[in-house]
N, C-alpha and C positions, 0 to 999 in steps of 0.2 A: 056350153062345155063346163061340167062340174069338175072341180078339182077335189079328189078324194084325199083325206088325210091318211097317211100310212098308219096302220094299227101297230101299237107297241107290242113287240114280242120279246120275251126273256127266255133265252136258250130254247127257242122253238115253241114256247107256250104263251098264250095270251094271258092277260091279267085276270080275266074271268076264270080261266082254268086254274091259275095259281091260287086264287082266293079260295077255291074249294079244297085245296090241299091243306093237310096238317102242317105245323111248323117243322116237324122232323121230316115230312115228305118233301117240303120245299127245300130243305137243306141239301137234298140230293142233287139239286140243280145249281148249287152255289160252288164257287172256287174252293179249293181245299182249306185255305185258312179260315174263311168265313164258315164253311161247312163244320169244321172242328169246333168253332166258337158256338154255333147254334146248337149242335148236338150236345155240348157240355152244359149249355145254359138254357135249354129249351123251356124249362120250367119258369125261369125268370122272365123270358119273353112272353110266354103265355099268360103269366100273372099280370104283366104290364098291359097286354092287350085287353085283358078282362077289366082291369081298373080303368083304362082309357074309355072303353065303351060305356061303362057305368057313368063316368064323368060326363061323357057326351050326352047320355040320356037325361042327366040332370041339368044340362046346359052350362056346366062348369068348364074352365080351362084345364087343359092337360099340361101339368108342369112336371118336369123330371130332372134329376141330377144324374141319371143313368146314361152316360155318354157312350158306353161300350155296347149298347144293345144294337144288334144287326136289324136293319129295316126289312121287314117281311111283308108279303102282299096284303095281310089283314090291316096294315097301318096306312095303306094308300088312301089319300083323301083327308086324313086326319091333320089337324093343325096342332102341332106339339110344340110346347115351349121348353127349350133345352138350356140348361144352366151352363154358362161359360166361365164361372169363377167370380163373376161380378154381378151379372143380371141374366134374365131369361130371354133368349132370342126366339121369337116365333118362327116356326118352320112348317110350311105346308108340304106334306110328304107326297112326292110325285113318283110315277112308275120308274123313272130313270134312276131313282135312288135306291132301288132294290139291291140288297147285298152289301150296301155301305153301312157305316155306323152312324148313330145319331150325332156323335161328337164331330164328325167330319163336316156337318152342315152348320155348326155353331162355332165360329172361330174364337179362340181364347186370346189371341194377340192382335192388337190393333196397330195401325200404322202410326209411327211416331212422327209428328210434325215439329221439327225443331225450329225455334225462333232465332233471332239474330244473337250473336255472341255478346256477352256483357263486357263492361269495361274491366280490363285486367285479364280477360280470358285468353287473349292472344298477345304475342310479343309486340305487335304494332300498337296495341291499345294500352300497353303497360304504363307508359309515361304520360298519358293524357290526364288532364285535371278531372277530379271526380265530380266537381260542381260546375 
């Protein structure tokens, strides 16, 4: 008995069908906020995809500071390094990420791990000897 993996569908279309669409055609399948962003910045997205494909052909890493770009089907499978303000986080673009922004995948804030309070930091440790 073979277990079949369910094929990913985005708004009733398979990824192969979506990859054949133009960026502006794909925008019609997005929610309104993302649709507006893609239609206003389609040239930026197309230029990014073009540069990314050129870098892949040369075997170079794709690095970007453009966190606001909406993920479109042409990016699926790419390994993009997105800047988070300090360093570049590598992100493998998957089908579930369609319609989200690159910045959502690269967190800018890390968890703060506080250490023990120092001498004089609390009222209980105020009168302890420093040595």
